[in-house]
ROBAZA-460004 format. One line per 4 residues: number of its first residue (from 0); their letters; for each residue x, y, z of C-alpha. Coordinates in pm, 1 decimal, always signed. Layout:
<nodes>
NUM = A = X Y Z | ...
</nodes>
This chain:
<nodes>
0 = MDTA = -6262.7 -12090.7 +18119.5 | -6462.2 -11951.4 +17856.6 | -6218.5 -11770.1 +17613.4 | -6461.3 -11590.3 +17372.3
4 = TLHE = -6611.6 -11469.5 +17702.7 | -6289.6 -11341.2 +17851.4 | -6180.2 -11161.7 +17510.1 | -6600.9 -11068.2 +17483.5
8 = LSAV = -6503.6 -10841.1 +17857.6 | -6138.5 -10698.9 +17776.9 | -6287.4 -10593.5 +17430.5 | -6562.4 -10401.6 +17622.4
12 = MDGA = -6312.9 -10316.3 +17909.9 | -6081.9 -10093.9 +17680.9 | -6409.4 -9930.0 +17524.4 | -6574.8 -9802.9 +17786.7
16 = EDLG = -6445.2 -9552.8 +17971.1 | -6806.0 -9535.6 +18185.5 | -6739.1 -9934.7 +18257.1 | -6484.8 -9855.6 +18467.9
20 = MALR = -6553.1 -9495.2 +18636.0 | -6917.6 -9769.4 +18721.7 | -6609.9 -9984.5 +18864.2 | -6468.3 -9737.9 +19035.1
24 = HIAD = -6749.3 -9621.7 +19191.7 | -6830.1 -9971.2 +19334.6 | -6483.3 -10001.4 +19443.3 | -6582.1 -9686.0 +19638.2
28 = IAAA = -6886.1 -9793.2 +19806.0 | -6705.7 -10104.7 +19926.5 | -6452.9 -9960.5 +20115.7 | -6703.9 -9808.7 +20314.9
32 = MPGR = -6829.6 -10147.5 +20458.0 | -6760.3 -10312.9 +20785.1 | -6431.4 -10300.7 +20903.5 | -6315.8 -10016.9 +20631.3
36 = PMTG = -6157.1 -10239.2 +20356.3 | -5916.2 -10101.1 +20083.6 | -6107.5 -10249.7 +19753.1 | -6021.3 -10393.5 +19466.0
40 = VTLR = -6132.5 -10572.2 +19155.9 | -5951.7 -10859.7 +18929.5 | -6081.6 -10929.5 +18614.6 | -5880.1 -11225.4 +18345.9
44 = QNGR = -5806.8 -10873.9 +18040.4 | -5578.7 -10932.6 +17748.4 | -5504.7 -11320.7 +17870.3 | -5312.3 -11188.6 +18185.9
48 = VETV = -5507.7 -11110.2 +18548.3 | -5499.8 -10676.6 +18588.2 | -5645.7 -10488.4 +18903.1 | -5946.1 -10261.4 +18698.0
52 = ASSA = -6104.5 -10057.3 +18969.5 | -5965.0 -9991.1 +19363.1 | -6026.5 -9759.9 +19591.3 | -5722.6 -9651.4 +19669.3
56 = AHVR = -5372.6 -9658.7 +19496.9 | -5177.2 -9874.3 +19688.6 | -5448.4 -10191.3 +19653.8 | -5312.5 -10260.7 +19260.3
60 = VFDE = -4980.7 -10339.6 +19486.1 | -5125.5 -10524.0 +19710.8 | -5279.5 -10728.8 +19398.9 | -4991.8 -10700.9 +19205.8
64 = IQYS = -4800.5 -10906.8 +19508.6 | -5090.8 -11202.1 +19403.9 | -4999.9 -11134.7 +18996.7 | -4670.6 -11183.3 +19013.8
68 = GGQG = -4607.0 -11476.0 +19276.8 | -4901.7 -11671.1 +19108.5 | -5079.5 -11772.7 +19457.0 | -5296.1 -11562.7 +19702.4
72 = PCLD = -5656.9 -11585.1 +19811.9 | -5778.7 -11414.0 +19563.1 | -5635.0 -11663.6 +19241.9 | -5789.3 -11875.5 +19379.7
76 = AMAT = -6122.2 -11713.6 +19472.2 | -6126.6 -11738.5 +19092.5 | -5968.5 -12100.0 +18974.3 | -6287.8 -12221.8 +19277.7
80 = GDPV = -6553.8 -11984.4 +19243.9 | -6593.8 -11991.5 +19649.8 | -6530.9 -11693.7 +19852.7 | -6119.0 -11700.8 +20028.2
84 = AATD = -6047.0 -11573.9 +20367.9 | -5723.6 -11548.7 +20511.0 | -5842.7 -11385.2 +20871.6 | -5506.2 -11319.1 +21070.0
88 = LATE = -5156.7 -11338.4 +20804.9 | -4936.2 -11364.1 +21104.4 | -5037.2 -11685.1 +21143.4 | -5130.8 -11820.2 +20758.1
92 = TRWS = -4964.3 -12090.2 +20637.4 | -5098.6 -12090.5 +20273.1 | -4903.3 -11962.3 +19950.1 | -4576.9 -11941.7 +20082.3
96 = GYPA = -4438.3 -11625.1 +20089.7 | -4706.8 -11391.1 +20034.5 | -4861.0 -11332.8 +20408.3 | -4539.6 -11205.5 +20480.9
100 = RMLA = -4493.2 -10950.5 +20177.2 | -4845.1 -10841.4 +20290.5 | -4783.2 -10820.1 +20640.9 | -4480.4 -10593.7 +20518.8
104 = HGVR = -4756.4 -10349.4 +20333.8 | -5005.2 -10340.6 +20705.2 | -5244.9 -10600.1 +20591.3 | -5352.2 -10854.5 +20832.4
108 = SVHS = -5609.0 -11007.1 +20677.7 | -5730.2 -11023.9 +20335.6 | -6090.2 -11152.5 +20164.1 | -6129.0 -11243.8 +19791.7
112 = QPLR = -6523.3 -11285.8 +19631.5 | -6514.3 -11475.0 +19300.6 | -6717.6 -11266.8 +19051.9 | -6944.3 -11444.5 +18841.0
116 = VEGV = -6985.4 -11332.4 +18442.8 | -7200.9 -11551.6 +18221.7 | -7189.1 -11817.8 +18478.9 | -6828.4 -11846.7 +18432.8
120 = WLGA = -6573.6 -11684.2 +18737.9 | -6383.7 -11423.1 +18529.2 | -6286.0 -11238.3 +18815.0 | -6253.6 -11145.9 +19209.8
124 = LNLY = -6387.4 -10863.5 +19465.5 | -6090.1 -10786.7 +19664.6 | -6094.9 -10665.9 +20047.9 | -5772.2 -10612.6 +20242.1
128 = FRRP = -5774.2 -10510.0 +20654.1 | -5524.0 -10353.6 +20818.9 | -5612.0 -10583.4 +21157.4 | -5719.5 -10942.5 +21191.0
132 = GALV = -6067.3 -11117.5 +21210.8 | -6175.5 -10809.1 +21029.5 | -6422.4 -10983.6 +20803.1 | -6715.5 -10995.5 +21076.0
136 = QEAR = -7072.5 -11256.9 +20904.6 | -7206.3 -10835.5 +20840.4 | -6885.0 -10805.7 +20556.2 | -6863.1 -11153.0 +20412.2
140 = RAAR = -7267.3 -11081.0 +20339.8 | -7168.8 -10704.4 +20232.5 | -6903.5 -10833.2 +19940.7 | -7109.6 -11139.4 +19814.3
144 = LTAE = -7389.2 -10881.2 +19744.6 | -7131.6 -10647.2 +19561.4 | -7007.2 -10933.1 +19363.1 | -7301.7 -11053.5 +19271.0
148 = HIGL = -7428.5 -10625.8 +19165.2 | -7082.0 -10669.0 +18982.4 | -7124.9 -10918.4 +18771.7 | -7465.4 -10824.1 +18737.0
152 = LLDA = -7317.2 -10489.3 +18565.6 | -7000.9 -10633.6 +18310.6 | -7367.9 -10879.7 +18206.1 | -7565.6 -10627.8 +18100.6
156 = ALRS = -7199.1 -10458.8 +17940.8 | -7166.3 -10744.9 +17752.8 | -7513.5 -10775.7 +17595.6 | -7493.6 -10404.1 +17553.5
160 = ARQI = -7180.8 -10459.2 +17363.4 | -7302.3 -10763.8 +17157.1 | -7640.1 -10519.8 +17097.2 | -7420.9 -10296.2 +16939.3
164 = ELAT = -7197.6 -10504.9 +16715.7 | -7536.5 -10675.7 +16611.9 | -7691.0 -10313.4 +16453.8 | -7335.4 -10240.9 +16287.4
168 = QLRE = -7362.2 -10583.7 +16126.0 | -7675.1 -10466.7 +15999.7 | -7616.3 -10159.9 +15924.3 | -7294.8 -10309.5 +15684.3
172 = ALGT = -7556.6 -10630.0 +15558.5 | -7853.6 -10361.7 +15452.4 | -7545.0 -10181.4 +15322.3 | -7393.9 -10437.9 +15081.3
176 = RAII = -7722.4 -10523.2 +15033.6 | -7819.1 -10242.8 +14853.0 | -7504.8 -10180.8 +14627.6 | -7551.4 -10521.9 +14468.6
180 = DQAL = -7926.8 -10481.4 +14383.8 | -7776.4 -10165.9 +14185.8 | -7555.2 -10355.4 +13987.9 | -7836.6 -10665.0 +13920.7
184 = GIIM = -7988.7 -10337.5 +13838.2 | -7794.5 -10231.4 +13591.0 | -7691.6 -10564.2 +13469.7 | -8106.7 -10708.1 +13390.6
188 = GEHH = -8158.5 -10342.2 +13215.7 | -7811.9 -10395.3 +13005.3 | -7871.0 -10771.2 +12908.8 | -8256.5 -10841.4 +12998.5
192 = WTAH = -8157.7 -11082.9 +13211.8 | -8349.7 -11201.1 +13560.0 | -8184.8 -11155.1 +13867.4 | -8089.8 -11463.3 +13912.1
196 = DAFD = -7925.2 -11493.4 +13603.5 | -7757.9 -11113.3 +13676.1 | -7609.3 -11273.4 +14019.6 | -7440.7 -11513.4 +13903.6
200 = LLRQ = -7252.0 -11345.0 +13668.8 | -7147.2 -11086.9 +13966.4 | -7059.1 -11459.1 +14186.8 | -6889.7 -11591.8 +13870.7
204 = ISHE = -6657.7 -11204.4 +13859.5 | -6626.5 -11186.1 +14204.8 | -6449.6 -11561.5 +14231.6 | -6229.1 -11495.6 +13853.7
208 = QNRK = -6073.7 -11155.3 +14081.5 | -6086.5 -11343.4 +14408.9 | -6282.0 -11044.8 +14566.1 | -6594.0 -10963.0 +14731.3
212 = VREV = -6961.0 -10896.0 +14475.1 | -6998.9 -10573.3 +14711.6 | -6651.0 -10436.9 +14516.6 | -6723.5 -10576.9 +14173.1
216 = SSDL = -7060.5 -10444.3 +14209.7 | -6949.2 -10091.9 +14355.2 | -6702.6 -10108.0 +14050.0 | -6988.0 -10150.5 +13813.2
220 = IRSV = -7148.1 -9889.7 +13935.3 | -6826.3 -9665.8 +13935.1 | -6810.5 -9733.7 +13543.0 | -7121.8 -9643.3 +13425.8
224 = SGHP = -7277.0 -9339.7 +13642.8 | -6926.3 -9227.8 +13697.8 | -6987.3 -9231.1 +14093.3 | -6896.5 -9464.5 +14345.7
228 = PESL = -7184.6 -9623.0 +14540.4 | -7373.1 -9395.8 +14713.3 | -7374.4 -9421.5 +15095.7 | -7678.7 -9575.9 +15233.1
232 = HFDD = -7857.1 -9512.1 +15607.6 | -8006.5 -9717.0 +15786.3 | -8184.0 -9690.6 +16121.9 | -8099.3 -9903.8 +16404.5
236 = PPS = -8342.4 -10179.2 +16472.2 | -8576.2 -10157.6 +16735.6 | -8358.4 -10325.5 +17108.4
</nodes>
């Protein structure tokens, strides 16, 4: 399992209301596929498995039966990367007490389609039906296509989040560079030193005080000008 991707996806999901809305919209659309299933989207988040979108509130109850019991078609699909179906829970012998608990909620058949995000199986699209044998071939195809669409959506969300993070890091780096350059100019002007020698001094002070070069530079600018360094603004890099 790609732990880095898990953490990234969790952060994206936690901070993107639009993404959550998009997933809920997809769940609603999937509920209109043949057999009219109740649908839910499961993802690994923050070290646990969670339902991040559903077509109905009680779908989360169905999902939680699997999560709490540690077994069921959803978890198997995520573990293997293969779709898992239970066409009639009344005759199902897998997953210990899971079938009986689902039957108590009026669910007769289940299908879990794994979700692939950046080459890693990180979730599942779960379909719950009130009658047995409801997952016809057309519905299986719709489930596969819907899961692929969700995977593409999450891939795009991760790429967008990384691009934003990169732009933020670049702005911070440019701002730091500008402050250090100002400090270098002050030192070079006072001592008639080269830029190399001036930077060596900043680095030496940074090491002795166990502080960042940017902080040392900011203090120097403040001591000379009487004001903190001005905030510099930079445009985002072209996408």
